[in-house]
N, C-alpha and C positions, 0 to 999 in steps of 0.2 A: 754126317754129324750125328752123334749119339746123344740122346737125351737121358743119359744114365742117372742123372740127378733126380729125374722124375719117374724113373722106372720104365721109360719108353724108349724103344729103339726105332730109328727111321733111316731109310736109305735116301730120302729126299731132303737135302739140306734146306731148301726153301720152305718145305712143309714143316720141318722141325723148327725153323726160326719163326714161322708164322704161329706155330703152336705156343712157343714161348711168349710171343707178344700178346696173344690172346689170353694166356694165363696171367700175364702181368697186368692186364687191364682190370681184372677183378679188384685187386687191392687199390688201384688208382681211383676207382669209383668210391671206395671207402675213404680214401684220402680227400677227395673232393667234398664228401659229406662232412668229414671232420673239419675241413677248412671253413665250410659254411657255419658249422656250429661254433667254431672259435670266433668268427666274426660276430655272431649273435651274442655270445658270452661277453665279449669285449664291449659291445655296445651297451649291454645291460649293466655291466660293471661301471662304465662311465656314468650312467644315469644314477646309480646308487651312490657313487662317490660325489657327484654333484649335489645330491640330497644331503649327504653327510656334511659337505662344506657349507651348505645353506644353514643347516641346523647348528653348526659350530658358530656361524655368524650370529644367529639368533641367541645363542647362549651367552655371547659376549655382551649383548645389550641388556636392558632392564627387563627382567623376567620375574613374574610372580613365582613363589616357591612351588605351587601346584603345577604351573606350566613348565617350570624347570624340570620337575620330576618326569613329566610327560615327554619333554624333549630328550632327556637322558635315556628314557626307555626306548625312544625311537633311535637314538644313536647306538645303543647296544644292539638293537635289532639290525640296524644297517651294518654294524661291524660283523655280525654273524652272517649276513648276506654276502658281504665282501669276502669273507673266508670261504663260503660255499662256492662263490663264483671264481675265486682264485684257484680253488681245488679243481673246478671244472676245466679251467684253462690249462692247468698243469697236466691233468690227466689226458685232456684232448691233445695237447702237444705231444705227450709221450705216445699216445695212440697213433698220431700222425708219423712220428719218427719210427715207430715199430713197423708201420705199414710200408714206409720207404725202405726200411731195412729188409723186409720180406721180399720186396721187388729186387733189391740189390742182391740178396742171397740167391734168388731164383736165377738171375743172370750169371752171377759168379759161379754157381754150381754147374751151369751148362758150359761155360767157358772152360772151367777146369775139368769137367767131366767127372765130378765127384758127387757123392750122395749128400744132398743138403736137405732132404725131406724133413728131418727132425728140426733143423734150424728154421726152416720155412714154417712148419707148423707152430713152433714155439713163438716166433716173432709175430705171425699173424694172430695167434691166440692172445699174445700180449696186447696187440693192437685192439682186438675186440674187447678184451677185458678192460683196458684203459678207457675205451670209448663208452662202455657200459658204466664204468665208474664215473666218468665225466657227466653222463646223462643223469645218473643218480644224484650227484652233487648239484646239478642244475635243478632237479626236482626238489631238493632240499631248499634251495633259494626260492623257488616258486611257492612252496608251502609256507616258508617264513613270510614272504610278501603277502600272500592272501590271508593267512591267519592274522597277521598284524593289522591288515586293512580292515578286516571284519571286526576285530576286537577294539581298535582305537582309531580307526579312520586313516585317512591319508597322512603322509608326512607333512607337518605344518610348514607353511611358507612364510608365516609371520606370527607374532604373538600379539596378545591384546594390548600390551604396553606399546609395542611399536606401531600397531594400527591406530592407537589413540593419538599418536604424534603426527600421523599422516593427514 
């Protein structure tokens, strides 16, 4: 079996197949990491959406004008965080798909005996680029969260008007 797609020739078919499996494992570790990041991003997005829902409920109640302005500011910040987390998830998913594509191209190239190095490098490069973009978008969410927390405190869970009625 020839590994012409990888620029390597082998007289040992079992050794050639083992080499392909070993080479395919590298992207799989990246895929595992991306999957873990996607779970983290989704969990964080769910928390942000829960906060936004609670703020929407508070805004429907009796709210003083100064508190309403503060709640609207928090809603805008949460909307920015949702955008950053959505972008993280989309880029992470694209990175995962490109990683799977690189493994598929690796196997396809060996089966067909064709040169797939350019495709492999392109897809794996795309996977790394999307993963880096995903992490940068997550960094943007983290900066938004910490900056807002230091500037205005945590997201309110109640207003003075609703606390007075309790």
